[in-house]
C-alpha positions as CSV (number, residue, x, y, z in Angstrom):
1,M,30.6,13.3,-38.4
2,Q,34.4,13.0,-36.9
3,S,36.9,15.0,-39.0
4,N,39.0,11.6,-39.5
5,S,36.2,10.0,-41.2
6,A,35.5,13.0,-43.6
7,T,35.7,12.6,-47.4
8,L,38.2,15.3,-49.2
9,L,38.5,16.6,-52.7
10,I,41.8,18.2,-53.6
11,I,41.3,20.0,-57.3
12,D,45.2,20.5,-58.7
13,D,46.5,20.5,-61.8
14,D,49.9,20.0,-60.6
15,D,49.8,16.0,-60.6
16,V,53.3,16.0,-57.9
17,V,51.7,18.6,-55.7
18,R,47.9,17.1,-55.7
19,A,49.7,13.4,-55.4
20,S,52.2,14.5,-51.9
21,I,48.9,16.4,-50.5
22,A,46.5,13.3,-51.2
23,A,49.1,10.8,-49.6
24,Y,49.8,13.6,-46.8
25,L,45.9,13.7,-46.1
26,E,45.5,10.0,-46.1
27,D,47.9,9.1,-43.9
28,S,46.5,11.7,-41.2
29,G,43.2,9.6,-41.5
30,F,41.0,10.8,-44.2
31,K,39.4,9.5,-47.8
32,V,40.6,11.3,-50.4
33,L,39.7,12.0,-53.6
34,Q,41.5,13.6,-56.5
35,A,40.8,16.3,-59.5
36,N,43.3,17.6,-61.7
37,N,41.0,20.5,-63.0
38,G,38.0,22.3,-62.1
39,V,35.7,21.2,-64.5
40,Q,36.5,17.0,-63.3
41,G,36.4,18.3,-59.5
42,L,32.9,19.8,-59.9
43,E,31.7,16.4,-61.5
44,L,33.4,14.8,-58.7
45,F,31.7,17.3,-56.2
46,D,28.5,16.4,-58.0
47,R,28.8,13.0,-57.6
48,E,30.4,12.2,-54.0
49,Q,29.3,15.0,-52.0
50,P,32.6,15.1,-50.1
51,D,33.0,17.3,-46.8
52,L,35.8,19.7,-47.7
53,L,37.7,21.0,-50.6
54,V,41.2,21.8,-51.2
55,C,41.8,23.6,-54.5
56,D,44.2,25.1,-56.5
57,L,43.7,29.0,-57.3
58,R,45.4,29.0,-61.0
59,M,43.6,26.4,-62.7
60,P,42.8,26.2,-66.7
61,Q,39.1,26.3,-67.4
62,I,37.4,27.2,-63.6
63,D,39.8,28.5,-61.4
64,G,39.3,28.8,-57.7
65,L,37.6,31.8,-57.2
66,E,35.2,30.8,-59.9
67,L,35.0,27.0,-58.6
68,I,33.8,28.4,-54.8
69,R,31.3,31.1,-56.8
70,R,30.0,27.6,-58.6
71,I,29.5,25.9,-55.0
72,N,28.1,28.6,-53.6
73,G,25.7,28.6,-56.1
74,K,24.9,25.1,-55.5
75,A,23.6,26.5,-51.9
76,S,26.4,24.4,-50.6
77,E,27.7,24.8,-47.1
78,I,31.1,22.9,-47.5
79,P,34.2,24.5,-46.5
80,V,36.8,25.5,-49.1
81,I,40.6,25.9,-48.4
82,V,42.6,27.6,-51.4
83,L,45.9,27.4,-52.2
84,S,47.8,29.5,-54.1
85,G,51.4,30.0,-55.5
86,A,51.1,33.8,-56.7
87,G,50.0,35.3,-53.0
88,V,48.2,38.2,-54.9
89,M,46.5,39.7,-51.4
90,S,43.7,40.3,-53.7
91,D,43.2,36.7,-54.5
92,A,43.2,36.2,-50.7
93,V,40.8,38.7,-50.1
94,E,38.4,38.0,-52.6
95,A,38.6,34.0,-51.6
96,L,37.6,34.8,-48.1
97,R,34.8,37.1,-49.1
98,L,33.4,34.1,-51.2
99,G,33.3,32.0,-47.8
100,A,36.6,30.0,-48.2
101,A,37.8,28.4,-44.9
102,D,41.7,29.5,-45.3
103,Y,43.7,30.7,-47.9
104,L,47.1,29.0,-47.7
105,I,50.5,30.0,-49.8
106,K,52.6,27.4,-52.1
107,P,54.9,25.4,-51.6
108,L,53.5,24.3,-48.1
109,E,56.7,23.8,-46.4
110,D,55.1,21.8,-43.5
111,L,51.8,19.8,-44.5
112,A,50.6,19.6,-41.2
113,V,49.9,23.4,-41.4
114,L,47.6,22.1,-44.3
115,E,46.2,19.4,-42.0
116,H,44.9,21.7,-38.8
117,S,43.6,24.1,-41.3
118,V,41.5,21.1,-42.7
119,R,40.5,19.7,-39.1
120,R,39.7,23.6,-38.5
121,A,37.7,24.0,-41.1
122,L,35.5,20.6,-40.6
123,D,35.1,21.4,-37.0
124,R,33.8,24.9,-37.9
125,A,31.6,22.8,-40.3
126,N,30.3,20.1,-37.8
127,L,29.4,23.5,-35.6
128,R,27.3,25.0,-37.7
129,F,26.0,22.0,-38.7
130,E,24.7,21.1,-35.2
131,N,23.8,24.5,-34.4
132,R,21.5,24.6,-37.6
133,R,20.0,21.2,-36.5
134,Y,19.3,22.5,-32.9
135,R,17.6,25.8,-34.5
136,E,15.5,23.3,-36.7
137,K,14.8,21.6,-33.5
138,L,14.3,24.7,-31.0
139,E,12.0,26.2,-34.4
140,T,10.1,22.5,-34.3
141,A,9.6,22.7,-30.7
142,N,8.3,26.3,-30.8
143,R,6.1,25.2,-33.6
144,E,4.5,22.4,-31.6
145,L,4.4,24.4,-28.1
146,K,2.4,27.1,-30.3
147,A,0.3,24.5,-31.4
148,S,-0.4,23.2,-27.7
149,L,-0.8,26.3,-26.4
150,S,-3.3,27.0,-29.3
151,L,-4.9,23.7,-28.3
152,L,-4.7,25.1,-24.6
153,Q,-6.4,28.3,-25.2
154,E,-9.1,26.4,-26.9
155,D,-9.7,24.1,-24.2
156,Q,-9.5,26.3,-21.5
157,N,-11.9,28.4,-23.8
158,A,-14.3,25.6,-23.6
159,G,-14.1,25.2,-19.8
160,R,-14.7,28.5,-19.2
161,Q,-17.7,28.9,-21.1
162,V,-18.8,24.8,-19.5
163,Q,-18.6,27.0,-16.1
164,M,-20.5,29.7,-17.3
165,N,-23.6,28.1,-18.5
166,M,-23.2,25.9,-15.1
167,L,-24.0,28.8,-12.8
168,P,-27.0,30.2,-12.0
169,D,-28.0,33.6,-13.2
170,T,-27.3,36.8,-11.0
171,P,-29.3,38.0,-9.9
172,W,-32.1,35.8,-8.9
173,Q,-35.0,36.1,-7.5
174,E,-37.4,33.2,-6.2
175,G,-40.3,34.7,-4.0
176,D,-39.2,37.2,-1.1
177,F,-35.2,35.5,-1.6
178,S,-32.8,37.6,-3.9
179,F,-29.8,35.5,-4.6
180,A,-26.6,37.3,-6.2
181,H,-23.1,36.2,-6.8
182,L,-19.3,36.8,-8.5
183,I,-16.8,35.0,-9.2
184,I,-13.2,36.3,-9.7
185,P,-10.8,33.3,-11.1
186,S,-6.9,33.6,-10.5
187,L,-6.3,32.2,-13.3
188,F,-8.4,31.5,-16.1
189,L,-10.4,28.8,-14.8
190,S,-11.8,28.7,-11.6
191,G,-12.2,26.3,-8.6
192,D,-14.7,28.2,-6.6
193,F,-18.1,27.7,-7.7
194,V,-22.1,28.7,-6.3
195,D,-25.3,27.4,-6.9
196,Y,-28.5,28.1,-5.6
197,F,-32.0,26.6,-6.8
198,R,-35.4,25.7,-6.3
199,V,-35.8,22.1,-4.1
200,D,-39.7,21.8,-3.9
201,E,-42.3,24.6,-3.8
202,R,-41.4,25.6,-0.3
203,R,-37.5,24.6,0.0
204,I,-34.6,26.6,-2.0
205,A,-31.0,25.3,-1.6
206,F,-27.5,26.7,-2.1
207,Y,-24.1,26.2,-1.9
208,L,-20.6,27.9,-1.9
209,A,-17.5,25.5,-2.7
210,D,-13.9,26.0,-2.9
211,V,-11.8,23.1,-4.4
212,S,-8.3,22.7,-3.4
213,G,-6.0,23.8,-5.7
214,H,-6.4,26.1,-9.0
215,G,-7.0,26.3,-13.0
216,A,-8.3,23.4,-14.8
217,S,-8.1,20.6,-12.6
218,S,-9.9,21.8,-9.9
219,A,-12.5,23.9,-12.1
220,F,-13.1,20.2,-13.5
221,V,-14.4,19.0,-9.7
222,T,-16.5,22.1,-9.8
223,V,-18.6,20.4,-12.9
224,L,-18.5,17.3,-11.1
225,L,-20.4,18.9,-8.0
226,K,-22.7,20.3,-10.0
227,F,-23.8,16.9,-11.7
228,M,-23.6,15.4,-8.6
229,T,-25.9,17.6,-6.8
230,T,-28.2,17.9,-9.4
231,R,-28.5,14.1,-9.7
232,L,-29.0,13.7,-6.0
233,L,-31.9,16.2,-6.1
234,F,-33.2,14.0,-9.2
235,E,-32.9,11.2,-7.9
236,A,-35.0,12.7,-4.4
237,K,-37.4,13.6,-6.5
238,R,-38.0,10.8,-8.6
239,N,-38.1,8.3,-5.1
240,D,-40.1,10.7,-3.3
241,A,-37.4,11.3,-1.0
242,L,-37.4,15.8,-0.8
243,P,-38.1,15.5,2.5
244,E,-34.5,14.2,3.6
245,F,-33.3,16.9,1.2
246,K,-30.8,18.1,4.1
247,P,-27.6,19.8,3.6
248,S,-25.8,17.1,5.6
249,D,-26.7,14.2,3.4
250,V,-25.9,16.6,0.4
251,L,-22.4,16.7,1.8
252,S,-21.6,13.1,2.8
253,H,-22.9,12.1,-0.8
254,I,-20.4,14.6,-2.5
255,N,-17.8,13.4,0.0
256,R,-18.2,9.7,-1.1
257,G,-18.1,10.6,-4.5
258,L,-15.1,12.7,-4.7
259,I,-13.1,9.9,-2.5
260,N,-14.7,7.3,-4.8
261,C,-13.4,9.7,-8.0
262,K,-9.7,9.1,-6.2
263,L,-9.2,12.8,-7.9
264,G,-6.6,13.6,-5.1
265,K,-8.9,16.9,-5.0
266,H,-11.0,18.1,-1.8
267,V,-13.6,20.5,-1.1
268,T,-14.6,22.9,1.3
269,M,-18.5,23.8,1.3
270,L,-21.1,25.7,2.9
271,G,-24.6,24.1,1.8
272,G,-28.0,25.6,2.9
273,V,-31.9,25.2,2.5
274,I,-34.3,27.7,3.1
275,D,-37.9,26.5,4.2
276,E,-39.9,29.5,3.2
277,Q,-42.9,28.5,5.0
278,T,-41.1,28.4,8.4
279,S,-38.6,30.8,7.5
280,E,-35.7,28.5,8.6
281,L,-32.6,27.8,7.6
282,T,-30.9,24.8,7.4
283,Y,-26.9,24.6,7.1
284,C,-23.9,22.7,7.4
285,V,-19.9,23.4,7.4
286,G,-17.8,21.1,5.3
287,G,-14.3,22.9,6.3
288,H,-15.0,26.2,4.9
289,L,-13.5,29.5,6.3
290,P,-14.7,32.1,6.6
291,L,-18.0,31.0,8.0
292,P,-20.9,32.6,6.9
293,V,-21.8,36.4,8.0
294,L,-25.3,37.3,8.9
295,Y,-26.6,40.5,8.5
296,S,-29.6,42.0,10.2
297,E,-30.5,45.7,11.8
298,G,-27.3,47.0,10.7
299,Q,-25.5,44.2,12.7
300,A,-23.4,41.5,10.9
301,Q,-22.0,38.6,12.8
302,Y,-20.8,35.1,12.5
303,L,-22.9,32.1,11.9
304,G,-21.3,29.0,14.1
305,G,-20.7,25.7,12.8
306,R,-17.6,23.5,11.6
307,G,-17.0,20.4,9.9
308,L,-14.3,18.1,8.1
309,P,-13.6,19.1,4.5
310,V,-15.5,17.0,1.8
311,G,-13.6,14.5,-0.2
312,L,-10.9,13.6,2.2
313,F,-12.1,11.5,5.2
314,A,-14.1,8.7,4.3
315,E,-15.7,8.2,7.7
316,A,-16.5,12.1,7.9
317,T,-19.7,12.9,9.2
318,Y,-21.8,16.1,8.7
319,T,-24.2,18.3,10.9
320,D,-27.1,20.2,10.3
321,H,-27.4,23.9,12.2
322,Q,-30.8,25.6,12.3
323,L,-31.5,29.4,12.0
324,K,-35.0,31.4,12.2
325,L,-34.1,33.8,9.7
326,P,-35.0,37.7,10.5
327,Q,-38.0,39.3,8.2
328,R,-35.1,41.7,7.0
329,F,-31.9,40.4,6.7
330,S,-28.4,39.0,3.8
331,L,-26.4,36.2,4.8
332,S,-23.2,36.3,2.9
333,L,-20.8,33.8,1.9
334,F,-17.3,33.9,0.7
335,S,-14.5,31.4,-0.4
336,D,-11.0,31.9,1.8
337,G,-9.3,33.9,-1.3
338,I,-11.5,36.9,0.2
339,L,-9.1,36.7,3.3
340,E,-6.4,37.3,0.7
341,V,-7.9,40.7,-0.2
342,L,-8.3,42.1,3.7
343,P,-7.0,44.7,5.6
344,G,-4.8,42.9,8.4
345,D,-1.6,41.6,9.4
346,S,-3.1,38.1,10.5
347,L,-6.0,35.8,10.0
348,K,-7.7,36.7,12.6
349,Q,-7.3,40.2,12.0
350,R,-8.7,39.9,8.2
351,E,-11.8,38.0,10.1
352,A,-12.8,40.3,12.3
353,V,-12.6,42.6,9.6
354,L,-15.4,41.2,7.1
355,P,-18.1,41.7,9.5
356,Q,-17.4,45.1,9.8
357,L,-17.4,45.9,5.8
358,I,-20.2,44.1,5.5
359,E,-22.1,46.3,7.9
360,Q,-20.8,49.0,6.1
361,A,-21.7,47.4,2.6
362,N,-25.6,47.1,4.5
363,G,-25.1,43.5,3.3
364,N,-25.3,44.4,-0.3
365,L,-22.6,42.2,-3.0
366,G,-22.4,45.1,-5.3
367,E,-21.3,47.9,-2.5
368,L,-19.4,45.4,-0.8
369,R,-17.1,44.7,-4.4
370,Q,-16.7,48.7,-4.6
371,I,-15.5,48.5,-0.2
372,L,-13.0,46.2,-1.1
373,G,-11.5,47.5,-4.9
374,L,-11.9,44.0,-6.2
375,A,-13.2,45.7,-9.7
376,K,-10.2,47.6,-9.7
377,K,-7.8,44.5,-8.4
378,G,-5.8,43.0,-11.1
379,D,-4.7,39.3,-10.7
380,M,-5.5,37.8,-7.5
381,P,-3.7,35.2,-5.4
382,D,-6.3,33.2,-5.0
383,D,-10.0,32.2,-6.5
384,I,-12.5,34.5,-5.0
385,A,-16.5,33.6,-4.7
386,M,-18.9,35.6,-3.2
387,L,-22.9,34.5,-2.3
388,V,-25.1,36.9,-1.0
389,L,-28.9,35.7,-0.1
390,S,-31.1,38.3,1.3
391,R,-34.7,39.5,2.1
392,N,-36.5,42.7,2.2
393,L,-33.0,44.7,2.3
394,A,-34.0,46.8,-0.7
C-alpha cells in the first residue's frame, strides 16, 4: 500500500476542524472519510476498513481513548493519531500506552505536521505488515523444510535399509574360506559396497566397489551394481555359460551398463573368483587403489594389476590376473577412503604403511580395525569399505 493511496478516517465532533483537516489531507492525495462522533466513526471503521484513524480525544459518547480500546479489541493494527485540545500529560501517556501512533495538540497551526505524522504512521504500519508477511512466509518455508527433511530422512532410512539388506552376511564361512567385511559411510548412505557369493559348486566370487561421490546418488549405484552382478550370474546359469564367469567379463558388463544408464557416475572395482579345486584366484582391477594386500606366513604385500575405472570409457578393456593361493593366507581389499585415516604425510607413505599394519593385525579384519582406531573415529572424510577373505588363519 502506497501512503498516498491510503484511506483515512477523521473522527472529530468539531465540524470546522474536521473539514479543514479532511480538505488538507485530500489535497495531499489521501482518500478521506469523516465522522462527527465515536459511534459513527466505529460504524465507518467496520464498514470501510480505513488504513489510519485521526480522532479527537474529547468527544461525546465515545472519547478517543475508548475508541482506541475498542479498535484494539477488534484485533486491529490500524494506526491511530490522537488530537487533543486539552494537552493533559496523563491523556497523552494513556493514549500512547494503548498503542496510539502519535499524540498532537490542537489547534494545529501547521497541518503539515499532521501530514508528516500520518505518513510516518502509515510507513510504520506498512513495515509491520511486510515484517509479518515475511515471518509468515518464513514460517511456511520452515514448515515445508521440516516436512522435506522428514521425507528425506524417511528416504534415507529406507535407502539404508535397502543397502543393509543387500550386503552379504559377515562373517561368512564357505568351505575352507572365510569372508568378513566392514563399511563405514562418511554420510548416512555409503557409495562403497562389497559382495561375495557362490558361483557354482567349486567357485566363489567377490568384489569391492567404490562409487564416485557420496550420499544417496552414489548409494543408488551400489543397488545397480548388485542388480547387474546378480543378473549376470543368473543369465550365465540359464545359458550354461558359467565357465566364462570371469572377473574381466563382469567388469566389462558393468562398464557397459553404467555408460548406457548415463548416471554421471563411475566406479573403481576389484573383483575376483576363487577356484576351490585348484586353489587359484583370478582377479581383475578396475582403476582401484589401494591394490589388494596378500598376507601369508607373517608377510604382507600388494598384488599387481591395473585397469581403467568402470563406467567412464566405452572402449575400456579389463585384464584377468591369476594367483596360486597359499594354504594359509588372508587377502584384504579396501576402498580409497582407508588412505585418509592411515598415518603418513603423502599418499606414497600411506600406501607403504598399509601392509605393515596388516602384518600387525595378522591379516585379521577385527584386529586391523582396532589398530586403525576405526571404532573410535567420528565423521569420516570418505566412505571406507574393508573386505578380508582368508583360509586357515584362525
